[in-house]
C-alpha positions in Angstrom: 0.0 0.0 0.0 1.3 3.4 -0.9 0.8 6.4 1.3 0.9 9.9 0.0 1.0 13.3 1.6 -1.8 14.2 -0.8 -4.0 12.5 1.9 -3.1 15.2 4.4 -5.6 15.7 7.2 -8.1 18.5 6.6 -7.2 21.1 9.3 -10.6 22.7 8.8 -11.8 19.9 11.1 -9.4 21.2 13.8 -10.6 24.8 13.3 -14.1 23.5 14.0 -12.9 21.9 17.2 -11.5 25.2 18.4 -14.8 27.0 17.6 -16.8 24.3 19.4 -14.4 24.0 22.4 -16.5 26.0 24.9 -19.6 24.2 23.8 -18.0 20.8 24.1 -17.1 21.5 27.7 -20.7 21.9 28.6 -21.4 18.5 26.9 -19.2 16.6 29.3 -21.4 14.2 31.3 -20.0 15.6 34.6 -17.1 17.6 35.9 -15.4 14.7 37.7 -11.6 14.6 37.5 -10.3 13.3 34.2 -7.8 10.4 34.7 -5.4 10.2 31.9 -2.0 8.5 31.3 0.9 9.4 29.1 2.4 6.6 27.1 4.8 6.1 24.2 8.4 5.1 23.6 11.5 5.9 25.7 12.6 9.6 25.6 9.5 10.7 23.7 9.1 13.5 26.3 6.3 12.1 28.5 7.7 13.4 31.8 8.6 16.7 30.3 5.0 17.1 28.9 3.5 16.4 32.3 6.0 18.8 33.9 4.9 21.5 31.4 1.3 20.9 32.3 2.0 21.3 36.0 4.3 24.3 35.5 1.9 26.2 33.2 -1.1 25.4 35.5 0.8 26.6 38.5 0.5 23.2 40.3 4.1 23.3 41.5 4.9 24.2 45.1 7.3 27.1 45.7 10.0 24.9 47.3 9.8 22.5 44.3 10.4 25.4 41.9 13.3 26.7 44.0 14.9 23.3 43.9 14.6 23.0 40.2 16.0 26.5 39.6 19.0 25.7 41.8 19.7 22.5 39.9 19.3 24.3 36.6 21.9 26.9 37.7 20.7 29.5 35.2 19.9 27.0 32.4 16.3 26.1 31.4 14.5 24.1 34.1 14.3 20.4 33.6 10.6 19.8 33.9 10.9 16.0 33.7 12.3 16.0 37.3 8.8 16.9 38.6 7.6 13.3 37.9 10.9 11.2 37.9 10.9 10.8 41.7 13.0 7.6 42.1 16.7 8.1 42.4 17.3 5.5 39.6 15.0 7.5 37.3 16.9 10.7 37.8 20.3 8.9 37.3 19.2 7.1 34.1 16.9 9.8 32.8 14.0 7.4 32.3 10.7 6.7 33.9 10.5 3.3 35.7 7.4 3.4 37.9 4.1 5.1 37.4 4.0 8.6 38.9 0.7 10.2 39.7 0.3 13.9 39.6 -2.7 16.3 40.1 -3.6 19.7 38.7 -6.6 21.7 37.8 -7.8 24.4 35.4 -10.8 26.7 35.6 -12.8 24.1 33.7 -11.6 20.8 35.2 -9.5 18.7 37.5 -7.0 16.2 36.3 -5.2 13.1 37.6 -2.1 12.2 35.5 -0.4 8.9 35.4 3.1 9.1 33.9 3.8 5.6 32.5 7.2 4.3 31.6 8.1 3.9 28.0 10.7 1.1 28.2 9.5 -2.3 27.1 10.8 -3.8 30.4 8.2 -1.7 32.3 5.2 -2.3 30.1 3.4 -3.9 33.1 3.4 -0.5 34.8 1.8 1.1 31.7 -0.9 -1.5 31.8 -1.6 -0.7 35.5 -1.9 3.0 34.7 -4.2 2.3 31.7 -6.6 0.0 33.6 -8.3 2.9 35.4 -7.8 5.8 32.9 -10.4 7.8 31.1 -7.9 8.9 28.4 -4.5 8.1 27.0 -2.0 10.6 25.6 0.4 8.6 23.4 3.5 10.7 22.6 5.2 10.4 19.2 8.8 11.7 19.0 9.0 13.3 15.6 12.8 13.2 15.7 12.9 9.4 15.8 10.9 9.0 12.5 11.9 9.4 8.9 9.1 11.6 7.7 10.5 11.6 4.1 10.1 7.9 3.7 6.6 6.9 2.9 4.7 5.0 4.1 6.1 6.3 7.4 6.9 3.6 10.0 5.8 4.2 13.6 7.9 3.0 16.5 6.9 -0.4 17.9 6.2 1.0 21.4 3.9 3.6 19.9 1.9 0.9 18.3 2.1 -1.4 21.4 1.0 1.2 23.9 -1.9 2.4 21.6 -3.1 -1.2 21.2 -2.9 -1.9 24.9 -4.8 1.3 25.7 -7.4 0.2 23.2 -7.7 -3.3 24.5 -8.0 -2.0 28.1 -11.0 0.1 26.9 -9.4 3.5 27.6 -12.3 5.6 26.1 -10.3 8.4 24.5 -6.9 8.0 22.8 -5.0 11.2 21.9 -1.8 11.3 19.9 0.6 14.2 20.8 3.3 14.6 18.1 6.2 16.0 20.1 9.5 17.9 19.4 8.2 19.6 16.3 10.5 22.5 17.2 13.4 20.3 16.3 12.5 19.6 12.6 13.1 21.8 9.6 9.6 21.5 8.2 7.1 21.0 11.1 4.0 21.1 8.8 5.3 18.4 6.5 6.5 16.2 9.4 3.2 16.6 11.3 1.1 15.8 8.2 3.2 12.7 7.5 2.9 11.4 11.0 -0.9 12.2 11.1 -1.4 10.1 8.0 0.5 7.1 9.5 -1.3 7.4 12.8 -4.8 7.5 11.2 -4.0 4.6 9.0 -2.7 2.5 11.9 -5.7 3.5 14.1 -8.2 2.6 11.3 -6.6 -0.8 10.8 -6.6 -1.5 14.6 -10.1 -0.2 15.1 -9.0 2.6 17.4 -11.2 5.7 17.6 -8.8 8.7 17.7 -9.9 11.6 19.9 -7.3 13.9 18.4 -3.8 14.4 16.9 -2.1 17.4 18.3 1.3 19.0 17.5 3.3 20.0 20.6 6.7 21.0 21.9 6.7 19.9 25.5 10.1 21.5 26.1 9.1 25.0 24.9 5.5 24.7 25.7 4.1 25.3 22.2 0.5 24.1 21.9 0.5 22.3 25.3 -1.5 24.8 27.3 -1.4 27.8 25.0 -0.7 28.5 21.4 2.6 30.3 21.9 5.2 30.0 19.2 8.7 31.0 20.1 10.3 31.3 16.6 9.5 32.4 13.1 7.9 29.1 12.2 4.3 30.0 12.9 2.3 26.8 13.4 -1.0 28.7 13.3 -0.6 29.0 9.5 -1.1 25.3 9.1 -2.7 24.1 12.4 -5.8 25.7 13.8 -6.9 22.9 16.1 -7.1 22.9 19.9 -4.1 22.9 22.3 -3.6 19.6 24.1 -5.1 21.0 27.3 -8.2 22.3 25.5 -8.7 18.8 24.0 -8.3 17.2 27.4 -10.8 19.6 29.0 -13.4 18.4 26.5 -13.0 14.6 26.9 -15.7 12.6 28.6 -15.1 10.6 31.8 -15.6 6.9 31.5 -19.1 5.9 32.6 -20.1 2.4 33.7 -23.6 1.4 32.9 -26.1 2.3 35.6 -29.1 0.5 34.0 -29.7 -3.2 34.0 -28.4 -5.9 36.4 -26.5 -5.1 39.6 -23.0 -6.4 40.2 -20.8 -5.6 43.2 -17.5 -7.2 44.1 -17.3 -7.4 47.9 -14.1 -5.8 49.0 -14.7 -5.4 52.8 -17.1 -6.6 55.4 -17.6 -4.4 58.4 -19.7 -4.8 61.5 -21.3 -1.5 62.3 -22.8 -0.1 65.5 -26.5 0.1 65.0 -29.7 0.7 66.8 -31.7 -2.1 65.3 -33.7 0.3 63.0 -32.9 -1.9 60.0 -34.5 -4.9 61.5 -31.3 -6.9 61.1 -30.1 -6.8 64.7 -28.1 -4.4 66.8 -24.9 -4.9 64.9 -25.7 -5.1 61.1 -22.9 -6.0 58.7 -22.1 -3.7 55.8 -20.8 -5.3 52.6 -18.6 -2.7 50.9 -17.5 -2.6 47.3 -17.3 -0.5 44.1 -20.4 -1.1 42.1 -19.4 -2.6 38.7 -22.7 -1.9 37.0 -26.3 -1.3 37.8 -28.0 0.5 40.7 -28.9 -0.6 44.2 -31.5 0.7 46.7 -33.3 -0.5 49.8 -35.9 -3.1 49.0 -34.0 -4.7 46.1 -33.6 -8.5 46.1 -30.0 -9.6 45.6 -28.2 -12.9 45.3 -24.7 -13.8 46.6 -22.2 -15.5 44.4 -20.9 -18.2 44.8 -23.3 -19.3 47.7 -26.5 -18.6 45.7 -28.2 -17.3 48.9 -30.7 -14.5 48.5 -31.6 -11.6 50.6 -33.2 -8.1 50.5 -31.3 -4.9 50.7 -32.2 -3.2 54.0 -29.9 -0.1 53.7 -27.5 1.4 51.3 -24.6 3.4 52.8 -22.3 5.9 51.3 -19.4 7.5 53.2 -20.9 6.5 56.5 -24.4 7.8 55.8 -27.6 6.0 54.7 -28.6 7.0 51.2 -31.6 6.3 49.0 -29.5 4.5 46.3 -26.0 4.0 44.8 -25.0 3.5 41.2 -22.2 2.1 39.1 -18.8 3.6 39.8 -19.7 4.5 43.4 -18.1 2.8 46.4 -21.0 1.9 48.7 -22.0 -0.4 51.5 -25.0 -2.7 51.4 -26.8 -4.0 54.5 -29.0 -7.1 54.1 -32.2 -7.9 55.9 -30.7 -11.2 57.2 -27.3 -12.5 58.2 -25.5 -14.4 55.4 -22.0 -15.8 55.2 -20.5 -13.2 52.9 -16.8 -12.4 52.7 -14.2 -10.6 50.7 -14.1 -12.0 47.1 -17.9 -12.7 46.9 -20.2 -10.9 44.6 -23.6 -9.2 45.1 -25.8 -9.4 42.1 -29.3 -9.3 40.7 -30.8 -12.8 41.2 -30.1 -15.2 38.3 -28.0 -12.6 36.5 -24.6 -14.3 36.8 -23.4 -17.7 36.0 -20.1 -19.1 37.1 -17.7 -20.1 34.4 -14.6 -22.3 34.8 -13.4 -22.1 31.1 -13.5 -19.1 28.9 -11.6 -17.4 26.1 -9.6 -14.2 26.8 -7.1 -11.8 25.4 -3.9 -12.2 27.4 -1.3 -9.3 27.6 1.8 -11.0 28.9 4.2 -8.9 31.0 6.6 -11.4 32.4 10.1 -12.3 31.2 9.2 -15.9 31.8 6.9 -16.9 28.9 3.3 -18.0 29.2 3.0 -21.6 28.4 0.1 -24.1 28.1 -0.6 -26.1 31.2 1.3 -24.0 33.7 -0.7 -23.0 36.8 -1.0 -19.4 38.0 -3.0 -17.4 40.5 -5.6 -15.1 39.0 -7.6 -12.4 40.7 -11.1 -11.6 39.5 -12.7 -8.7 41.4 -11.4 -9.4 44.9 -11.3 -13.2 44.7 -8.1 -15.2 44.2 -8.3 -18.6 42.5 -5.9 -21.0 40.9 -6.0 -21.2 37.1 -4.1 -22.6 34.1 -3.7 -21.7 30.5 -5.5 -24.5 28.7 -4.5 -23.4 25.2 -2.9 -20.5 23.3 -4.8 -20.0 20.1 -2.8 -17.2 18.4 -0.6 -14.2 18.9 -1.1 -10.6 17.7 1.6 -9.2 15.4 1.8 -5.6 16.4 3.5 -4.6 13.2 0.9 -6.2 10.8 -2.0 -6.3 13.2 -2.6 -9.9 12.0 -2.7 -13.0 14.1 0.0 -15.8 13.9 0.1 -19.3 15.4 1.8 -19.4 18.8 2.5 -22.0 21.4 3.7 -19.5 24.0 3.6 -15.8 24.7 6.8 -13.9 25.5 7.2 -10.6 27.4 4.9 -7.8 26.0 3.2 -10.1 23.6 -0.6 -10.2 23.2 -2.6 -13.3 22.3 -5.9 -15.2 22.5 -6.0 -18.0 25.1 -8.4 -20.4 26.8 -8.3 -20.2 30.6 -9.5 -22.8 33.1 -10.0 -21.9 36.7 -10.2 -24.1 39.8 -13.5 -22.5 40.9 -16.3 -20.9 38.9 -16.1 -17.2 38.4 -18.9 -14.7 37.3 -16.9 -13.5 34.3 -18.5 -11.4 31.6 -17.1 -9.8 28.4 -14.6 -7.1 29.0 -16.1 -5.1 26.2 -19.3 -4.7 28.3 -17.7 -4.2 31.7 -14.1 -3.7 32.9 -14.6 -5.0 36.4 -16.4 -8.3 35.5 -14.3 -8.9 32.4 -10.7 -8.4 33.7 -8.3 -10.6 35.7 -4.7 -10.3 36.6 -2.3 -13.3 36.4 0.3 -13.8 39.2 3.2 -16.2 39.2 2.7 -18.4 42.3 6.4 -19.0 42.9 7.5 -15.4 43.2 4.2 -13.5 43.5 5.0 -11.3 40.5 2.3 -9.9 38.3 2.7 -11.8 35.0 -0.2 -10.7 32.8 -3.6 -9.2 32.3 -6.6 -11.2 31.1 -9.5 -9.5 29.2 -12.4 -11.9 28.9 -13.8 -12.0 25.4 -17.1 -13.7 26.3 -18.6 -15.5 29.3 -18.9 -18.8 27.6 -16.6 -20.9 25.3 
């Protein structure tokens, strides 16, 4: 397939985004904090980008700024030091662990997860993506040959984008960084945009936006400031990265339909007997995966199958009328049942335990995943033993095709059949992230080895 720059993106679309920016802010479902991660290859500028967001939004403490200025000794401040907190990170100039930072604008609050770019720490990126509402995948323009068409993206750019897509991160944004370091930023940006859109279309990724930035100088990150004679506004009229982030929706779990709550904690509360369940009712706490719960609802406990009626719903220590998906709430039942951490509260007859199911496995361990080996898996808050019954294929991140495989190596993704020692109420990950995800742990060294995304609840 031949790719031509004649297929350049129409920047009139970006102009429309700017004109509609204020309107789009009002369309966001709510004003909860947007959780987003930065991803991409090593040295793409992720930590510097986050440092720029913190610096420009004045989310840096005075003593932090003084320390950075002293280290700079008159030179430009190294903004990446704001997130690289480990000594090994500062020594090597790379991000190793996920660093979380917080900032706010007049329109919104943000929680940022700075994920490492090195392949060795891909498991940390998966951890950050699992609970994110958006992903900003950085593309370092200086690492790409924009004159050779079709342009070849870096493997880690493709891998992180695919993982974010598989983990159901709702909004994926590409930030093309270091455009200040190329001779023809417009040509370079257009070439990368064509490659990114082609890759995203082939992978089934819905792109929320492609934004040119210079994290080091601050161009188009929080404001459209251009510091040299190459005026980007002549060829890019779209939103800044911050404007785009302010308009993105927060992930919403479905509130309609059946109830599903993974029990995380059981507490015996002081009571006055008003609920009719005794002087010391037990509250079953958990984050509601989907559905809504209120007093009077009949529920069923998994795996025991016992049924009861909800007597009270508690939120932050207070009795409330109802609680919905995404909320952490406590449920008090009208009678005492044997319920513990790892059980599930659900609408009666809505869940069926499965011991064999297909799933997408993102393997993160240096020891390969092999058929027949036993692992621990965690589903919700329950730990059970499991084994990989078969490995059906592996995804080639370069061609996006599937190839035969008998094992999965580090950072590889494939389709597998999993068998568990006990039935689990799994459901398709595409419909719910809580019920459809499991983590895989090596039982010998207790290391997280992989992430399972259930494809369907039955084989």
